[in-house]
Each structure stands twice: as C-alpha cells, then as structure tokens.
C-alpha positions in Angstrom: 80.4 44.9 167.9 77.2 42.9 167.8 73.9 44.4 168.9 72.2 42.9 172.0 68.7 44.1 172.7 66.4 42.1 175.0 63.3 43.4 173.4 64.3 42.3 169.8 62.9 39.0 168.7 65.0 36.3 167.1 64.0 37.1 163.5 64.7 40.8 164.0 68.1 40.0 165.5 68.9 37.8 162.5 68.1 40.7 160.2 70.2 43.1 162.3 73.2 40.7 162.2 72.8 40.1 158.5 72.8 43.8 157.8 75.8 44.2 160.1 77.7 41.5 158.2 76.8 42.9 154.8 77.8 46.4 155.8 81.1 45.3 157.2 82.0 43.3 154.0 81.0 46.3 151.9 83.4 48.6 153.8 86.3 46.1 154.1 86.2 43.7 151.2 87.9 41.5 150.5 87.7 40.2 154.0 88.2 36.8 155.8 85.6 35.2 158.0 88.0 35.6 160.9 88.4 39.3 160.5 84.6 39.6 159.9 84.0 38.0 163.3 86.4 40.4 164.9 84.9 43.5 163.3 81.3 42.6 164.0 81.7 40.9 167.4 79.6 38.0 166.2 80.5 34.5 167.0 82.3 32.3 164.4 79.3 30.1 164.2 77.0 33.0 163.5 79.4 34.3 160.8 79.4 30.8 159.2 75.6 30.6 159.1 75.2 34.1 157.7 78.0 33.7 155.1 76.5 30.3 154.0 73.1 32.0 153.5 74.5 34.9 151.5 76.6 32.6 149.3 73.6 30.4 148.6 71.7 33.6 147.5 74.6 34.5 145.3 75.3 37.7 147.2 78.9 36.8 148.2 81.8 35.2 146.4 85.0 33.6 147.7 88.0 35.0 145.9 91.6 33.9 146.5 93.4 33.7 149.8 94.7 36.3 152.2 97.9 36.5 154.3 98.2 33.9 157.0 98.9 35.0 160.6 99.9 31.4 161.3 98.3 28.3 160.0 96.1 27.9 156.9 95.7 31.0 154.7 92.2 32.5 155.0 89.7 32.5 152.1 88.6 36.0 151.3 85.0 37.2 150.7 83.6 39.9 148.6 80.2 41.0 147.4 79.1 39.7 144.0 78.4 42.8 142.0 76.0 41.0 139.6 73.9 39.8 142.5 71.8 42.9 142.3 71.4 46.3 140.8 70.3 49.7 142.1 68.7 52.6 140.1 69.2 56.2 141.1 67.0 59.0 139.6 67.7 62.7 140.0 64.8 65.1 139.1 65.8 68.7 138.7 64.3 71.8 137.1 66.2 71.1 133.9 67.1 67.4 133.7 66.2 63.9 134.8 69.3 61.9 135.3 69.2 58.1 135.7 72.1 55.8 136.8 72.1 52.1 137.3 74.9 50.5 139.5 75.7 47.0 140.5 76.2 45.8 144.1 79.9 46.8 144.0 78.9 50.4 143.0 80.1 49.9 139.4 78.1 52.1 137.0 76.6 50.0 134.3 74.3 52.6 132.6 73.3 56.3 132.5 70.6 58.3 130.8 69.7 62.0 130.8 66.6 63.6 129.4 65.2 67.2 129.6 62.6 67.5 132.4 60.3 69.8 130.3 58.2 70.8 133.3 55.9 72.7 131.0 54.5 69.4 129.8 52.9 68.8 133.3 53.7 66.4 136.1 52.1 63.3 134.5 54.4 63.7 131.5 57.5 64.2 133.6 56.7 61.2 135.8 56.2 59.2 132.6 59.7 60.2 131.5 61.1 59.0 134.8 59.3 55.6 134.3 60.6 55.5 130.7 64.2 56.1 131.9 63.9 53.3 134.5 62.7 50.9 131.8 65.5 51.9 129.5 68.2 51.5 132.2 67.0 48.0 133.0 66.8 47.0 129.3 70.2 48.6 128.5 71.8 46.7 131.4 70.4 43.5 130.0 69.1 42.3 133.4 65.8 41.0 134.7 63.6 43.5 136.6 63.8 41.1 139.6 67.5 41.8 140.0 66.8 45.5 140.7 66.9 45.8 144.5 65.7 49.3 144.8 65.0 52.7 143.1 66.1 55.9 144.7 64.7 59.3 143.8 66.4 62.6 144.5 64.2 65.6 144.0 63.7 69.2 145.2 61.9 69.7 148.5 59.7 70.4 150.4 58.9 66.7 150.7 57.8 64.0 153.1 60.5 61.3 152.9 58.5 58.8 155.0 55.4 58.9 152.8 57.4 59.5 149.6 55.5 62.7 148.7 56.7 65.8 146.8 54.8 68.5 148.6 55.2 71.6 146.5 58.7 72.1 145.0 59.5 75.7 144.0 59.3 76.2 140.2 57.4 72.9 139.8 54.0 74.5 139.1 51.1 72.2 139.8 53.2 69.6 141.8 51.1 69.5 144.9 51.4 66.4 147.2 52.6 64.1 144.3 53.0 60.6 145.7 55.9 59.8 143.6 57.1 56.8 145.5 53.7 55.1 145.3 53.6 55.8 141.6 57.0 54.4 140.8 56.8 51.5 143.2 53.4 50.6 141.9 54.6 50.6 138.4 57.7 48.4 138.9 56.9 46.6 142.2 60.5 47.5 143.3 61.2 49.1 146.7 61.4 52.9 146.1 62.7 55.7 148.3 62.6 59.4 148.1 65.1 62.0 149.4 65.6 65.7 148.9 68.4 66.3 146.4 70.8 67.9 148.8 70.3 65.2 151.4 70.9 62.6 148.7 74.0 64.4 147.7 75.3 64.2 151.3 74.6 60.5 151.3 76.6 60.1 148.1 79.6 61.9 149.6 79.3 59.9 152.9 79.1 56.5 151.1 81.5 57.0 148.2 83.1 60.4 148.2 85.8 62.5 149.8 83.8 62.6 153.1 83.4 58.8 153.3 82.3 57.7 156.8 83.1 61.0 158.5 81.2 61.9 161.7 79.3 64.9 160.4 78.9 66.2 156.9 77.1 69.2 155.4 76.6 69.1 151.6 75.6 72.2 149.6 74.2 72.2 146.0 74.5 75.5 144.1 72.7 75.5 140.8 71.6 77.9 138.1 68.2 77.9 139.9 68.2 76.9 143.5 70.5 76.3 146.4 70.1 73.8 149.3 71.9 71.8 151.9 71.8 68.4 153.5 73.4 67.0 156.7 74.7 63.6 157.8 75.2 63.0 161.5 76.8 59.8 162.7 76.0 58.1 159.4 72.3 59.1 159.3 70.5 61.8 157.4 69.3 64.6 159.7 65.8 65.5 158.5 64.6 67.8 161.2 61.0 68.9 161.8 58.8 68.3 158.8 61.9 67.3 156.8 63.1 71.0 156.9 66.7 70.5 157.9 69.4 71.9 155.7 67.2 74.4 153.8 70.0 77.0 153.8 68.8 78.6 150.5 66.5 80.8 152.5 69.0 81.8 155.2 69.1 85.6 154.9 72.6 87.0 154.5 71.8 90.5 153.4 68.5 92.2 154.3 69.0 94.7 151.5 69.9 92.1 149.0 68.1 90.9 145.9 64.6 89.5 146.2 64.3 85.7 146.3 61.7 83.5 144.6 60.3 82.9 148.1 59.4 86.6 148.4 62.1 87.6 151.0 65.1 89.7 150.3 68.8 88.7 150.6 68.3 84.9 150.8 71.4 82.9 150.1 69.6 81.3 147.1 69.0 84.8 145.7 72.6 85.9 146.4 74.8 83.0 145.4 73.2 81.1 142.5 72.9 81.6 138.8 70.0 83.9 139.4 72.2 86.4 141.2 75.0 86.0 138.6 72.6 86.6 135.6 70.9 89.5 137.3 74.2 91.1 138.2 75.6 90.8 134.6 72.5 92.1 133.0 72.2 95.0 135.4 75.9 96.1 134.9 75.6 95.9 131.1 72.5 98.1 131.3 74.6 100.6 133.3 77.1 100.8 130.5 79.7 98.2 131.2 81.0 96.0 128.4 81.2 92.2 128.3 81.7 89.5 125.7 78.1 88.3 126.3 76.7 91.6 124.9 78.9 92.0 121.9 76.8 89.9 119.5 73.9 92.5 119.6 71.5 90.2 121.4 68.9 91.7 123.7 70.6 92.1 127.1 67.6 90.5 128.9 68.1 87.3 126.8 71.6 86.7 128.1 71.5 83.3 129.8 73.8 81.4 132.2 75.3 79.3 129.4 76.6 82.5 127.8 77.9 83.7 131.1 79.7 80.4 132.0 81.4 80.5 128.6 82.4 84.1 128.9 83.8 83.7 132.5 85.8 80.6 131.6 87.2 82.6 128.7 88.4 85.5 131.0 85.5 88.0 130.7 86.1 90.4 133.6 82.4 91.3 134.2 81.3 87.7 134.3 84.2 86.7 136.5 83.3 89.5 138.9 79.7 88.3 139.0 80.8 84.8 140.0 83.3 86.2 142.6 80.5 88.2 144.3 78.2 85.2 144.3 81.0 83.1 145.7 81.7 85.7 148.4 78.0 85.5 149.4 78.2 81.7 149.6 81.3 82.0 151.8 79.2 84.1 154.2 76.6 81.4 154.3 79.1 78.6 154.8 80.6 80.6 157.7 77.1 80.7 159.3 76.8 76.9 158.8 80.1 76.3 160.6 78.9 78.5 163.5 75.6 76.7 163.8 76.3 73.1 162.8 80.1 72.7 163.2 80.4 69.8 160.7 83.7 67.9 160.1 83.4 68.3 156.3 81.5 70.6 153.9 81.1 69.4 150.3 80.0 71.9 147.6 78.5 70.6 144.4 75.9 71.6 141.8 75.9 73.2 138.4 77.7 76.4 139.3 80.9 74.9 140.9 81.0 72.2 138.3 80.8 74.5 135.3 83.0 77.3 137.0 85.4 75.6 139.5 86.9 78.9 140.6 83.7 79.6 142.4 84.6 77.2 145.2 88.0 78.7 145.6 86.6 82.2 146.1 84.0 80.9 148.6 86.6 79.1 150.6 88.8 82.2 150.7 85.9 84.1 152.3 85.3 81.4 154.9 89.0 81.2 155.9 89.1 85.0 156.3 86.6 84.9 159.2 88.3 85.0 162.6 85.5 83.2 164.4 85.3 80.4 165.2 89.0 79.6 165.3 88.5 76.1 164.1 86.9 77.1 160.8 90.3 76.7 159.2 90.3 73.0 160.2 86.9 72.3 158.7 87.5 70.5 155.4 85.7 72.2 152.5 85.7 70.0 149.4 84.3 70.0 145.9 81.9 67.2 145.2 83.5 63.9 144.0 80.8 63.4 141.4 80.2 66.6 139.4 76.7 66.8 138.0 76.0 63.1 138.9 76.0 64.0 142.6 72.2 63.8 142.9 71.7 60.6 140.9 74.6 58.8 142.8 73.0 60.2 146.0 69.8 58.4 145.0 71.7 55.1 144.6 73.3 55.8 148.0 69.8 56.2 149.5 68.9 52.6 148.4 72.2 51.3 149.7 71.5 53.0 153.0 68.2 51.2 153.3 69.7 47.9 152.3 72.7 48.1 154.6 71.3 49.9 157.6 71.7 47.9 160.8 68.4 48.5 162.5 65.2 47.4 160.7 
C-alpha cells in the first residue's frame, strides 16, 4: 500500500513512491502496470508518471505481453539489467573478494586477491581500490554506471560513519574511515556493513531465506565466528553496532581461551582455531592421523591439511569437526532461545569446505527439548558458499537503493 505521511514534503513523497515502485518491480518482474498499482496502492496516474520517468532513464524495459483478464493484454515491465551495476567487496583475514553485478543481480565479474595484512592497512586498502578498478574495466562499463559500492568487513565498526574501529587480527587498523577513502577515490556512493550482517542481507535478498520475517546468519571461519540479524527486512544493529556478536557468547567456562582473552567463547570452541588445536593436542598425546604421517612438525599442521584429511575419512580430524559442530549447536540453541528467528543460515569457510559440519550442528540443536518450536526453525546452509560476504555487500547497496524511506 502507498505511504501517506502528513509531515513528508512532496519531493520526499515522490522519492518514497519511486522506491516503492522499483522494489515492487524487482520482487515481481515481469509485472504489468495494473498489477503494480494493485500491489503498491498507488493510483494509475502515479504509476504512469513513475514508469515514464524510469523508462526515460533506461531503468525499465517493456517486454512482451501478459495474460489478459478481459480486454487488451497488458504490457509487462522488467528492470533493465544494463541500466546500472553494483560492486560488492568482502574483506577478510585471508582474502579480498570483489563481485560486480548488474541491476538484475547477474554476476558479470569476480576477482579474489590475498589480503596480506602484514603489508599494512594502506597497502590492503590499495588492493581494494585496485580490485574495484579492475572489475569496472573487465565489465567494460563506464564508472558512471556503477550505482554503489558495498564493503563487507569484520567488526567492530560504525556503519553510519563507515569506519572500521579495531577489527580483531587486523593489527594497526584503528578507526579506518574506509567508506570515505573508497568514496573519495571513485565518487560513487559507498556503504559499510559487518560481514555477518551483510551475509544476512544476501540471504534475505537472494537466498533460501528470501523475504522471511526474521533471519539470523552465522559465519564460521578458520579464524573468527560472527552473526547478523534481519528483522522485518531491516538489519538489526543494536547498541554501538554490537548486535549479533555471538562469537563471544560463552558456552563453556572451562573451555579453550579465545583471542579476546575469555575462556569458552563460541569463537574459540567452534571455528578452525578449535579444530586445529584439538587435532594437534590429540596427536601430541599419541593418537595417529593422516596429517601427521608425513613427518612434518605437529605444530605446523594447518587447516588445509585437516580439511583434506577429514574429507578423506581421517577419524581424528572428523572427530575434531564433530566436536566443533556440537559446540556450534549449543550456541545456535541459545540463539533460538533469545532471538527466536524464523530462519538460521550457516555459512563461512568451515561449512563450505566440510559440509558435514552443519549436519552435526543441526543434530545437536534438534536434540534440545526446549523450546519445543526449535524443531520448526529452519536451519539452512548458505546459498552462496564463500561468496556470501561479497554478495552480501552487493545486497547492502541494493538495500539502500530500494529502501522505501529516504
């Protein structure tokens, strides 16, 4: 239905209605003008004026005709994918991933480079800028056609000011104004979101949790674990952008020490850090594993070795992942108790590279008797694998383009 607010001036109302029409077409294309008026609650004359403007700007195209309900067959509308492009950047401890999509969410380019944090923040930001330049050039488009740049990065952060405050493991990254830097370089609207909040947006816009009422997304990586929440189509940021930081939920007061200094945090008990420590510890106690056969120093065993061994049936490495997954299941049970989301989506490096991890975590969740409805909460793997964060950054731009209120 259309939005009527007595304190909104005429220009603002035009912007609201324009966004409403664009969003409705995006979700329902191809769509006729008549159905568009029904879904938005706007008058046919308002729809005509808005469609005329969008077609003049090249944003919309007419394509074919739909089924008639009596009388002339309606002309169908859809968004012109080549009318604009969006760039999404995911910054992680290991990699910078860049994706460029058109306005119909078709991926037209992708680049990945090592982050190499040891080179310093100026060099890393320079790599982000270089990736954006390359994506534009590879797509063969003018810079003016890029409608926005989204950046997905670890918190803590200030999403309003576009500042990375002090991400763990990013030494020397104190109050980095990354949005101002990127926007100043390209003169393109730029937005920042925490990687797990961006991942939640990706699932809400494009994934298995599309348009659900409430969604909790979890990223489990070799290093780090976090969460993000969507409520009624909006990211829930909480006080000081702290919402969803489940990595430091304590699930075992006698558990392993976390990088934050506490003991038994979910991040210390369910990520690659836990798996690696467990495998190394058990081998030192005399257990055998394929990862230790080659005579390498036990302390040099890394997660790539453990993933390969677990996927090949190595019992110790499988056991390590099972224990980490059990711990994640305990954390998810706590999320259900506190937040009661419709859908929980699990992504990140660990479940992508070892899919059985999610199955074990879900088994733990379903075994809990309380609350009774936890068996009805949908728990899904991410739709996007390791592109979850970059597509989330694209979704962040779309969210700002299509949001109804200015």
